[in-house]
C-alpha positions as CSV (number, residue, x, y, z in Angstrom):
1,M,-14.6,-21.4,-8.8
2,Q,-17.6,-20.5,-6.7
3,K,-15.3,-19.2,-3.9
4,V,-13.3,-17.0,-6.3
5,L,-16.5,-15.5,-7.8
6,G,-18.0,-15.0,-4.3
7,T,-14.9,-13.0,-3.3
8,L,-14.9,-11.0,-6.5
9,F,-18.6,-10.1,-6.1
10,R,-18.1,-9.1,-2.5
11,F,-15.6,-6.4,-3.6
12,M,-17.5,-5.4,-6.7
13,P,-18.5,-1.9,-5.4
14,F,-14.8,-1.1,-4.7
15,L,-13.7,-2.4,-8.2
16,F,-16.5,-0.4,-9.8
17,G,-15.3,2.7,-8.0
18,I,-11.7,2.2,-9.2
19,G,-12.6,0.9,-12.7
20,F,-15.5,3.2,-13.8
21,V,-16.0,6.1,-11.4
22,A,-12.4,7.1,-11.2
23,P,-11.9,7.5,-15.0
24,V,-15.2,9.4,-15.2
25,I,-14.1,11.8,-12.5
26,A,-10.6,12.3,-14.1
27,Q,-12.1,12.9,-17.6
28,S,-14.7,15.3,-16.2
29,I,-12.0,17.3,-14.6
30,Q,-10.0,17.4,-17.8
31,A,-13.0,18.2,-20.0
32,L,-14.0,21.1,-17.7
33,G,-10.5,22.5,-17.7
34,G,-10.1,22.1,-13.9
35,V,-6.8,22.6,-12.2
36,L,-6.2,20.7,-9.0
37,P,-4.1,22.1,-6.2
38,Y,-0.5,21.0,-5.6
39,G,-0.1,19.7,-9.1
40,V,-2.2,16.6,-8.4
41,S,-3.1,14.8,-11.7
42,P,-6.7,14.3,-12.5
43,V,-6.2,10.5,-12.7
44,A,-4.7,10.4,-9.2
45,F,-7.6,12.4,-7.8
46,G,-10.1,10.2,-9.6
47,L,-8.5,7.1,-8.2
48,V,-8.6,8.4,-4.7
49,A,-12.1,9.7,-4.9
50,G,-13.5,6.7,-6.8
51,G,-11.7,4.3,-4.5
52,A,-12.9,6.0,-1.4
53,W,-16.5,6.1,-2.7
54,G,-16.3,2.4,-3.7
55,A,-14.9,1.5,-0.4
56,F,-17.7,3.4,1.4
57,A,-20.2,1.6,-0.8
58,N,-18.6,-1.7,0.0
59,W,-18.6,-1.0,3.7
60,S,-22.1,0.5,4.0
61,G,-23.8,-1.6,1.3
62,R,-25.1,1.4,-0.6
63,W,-23.8,4.2,-2.8
64,I,-25.5,7.2,-1.3
């Protein structure tokens, strides 16, 4: 159990980026009426941006 939780917490910034930051980005784009190029959906853009930001936070150890 400790090994599973340790692994989960090690990837927590990435999971936070996918699970929280991505939907916030997607909903912000929709609320502001933004149109993305090439017909990319706001959810797909949010997942890429949130995942990249979470991966960077996981790699560097900080969000900014």
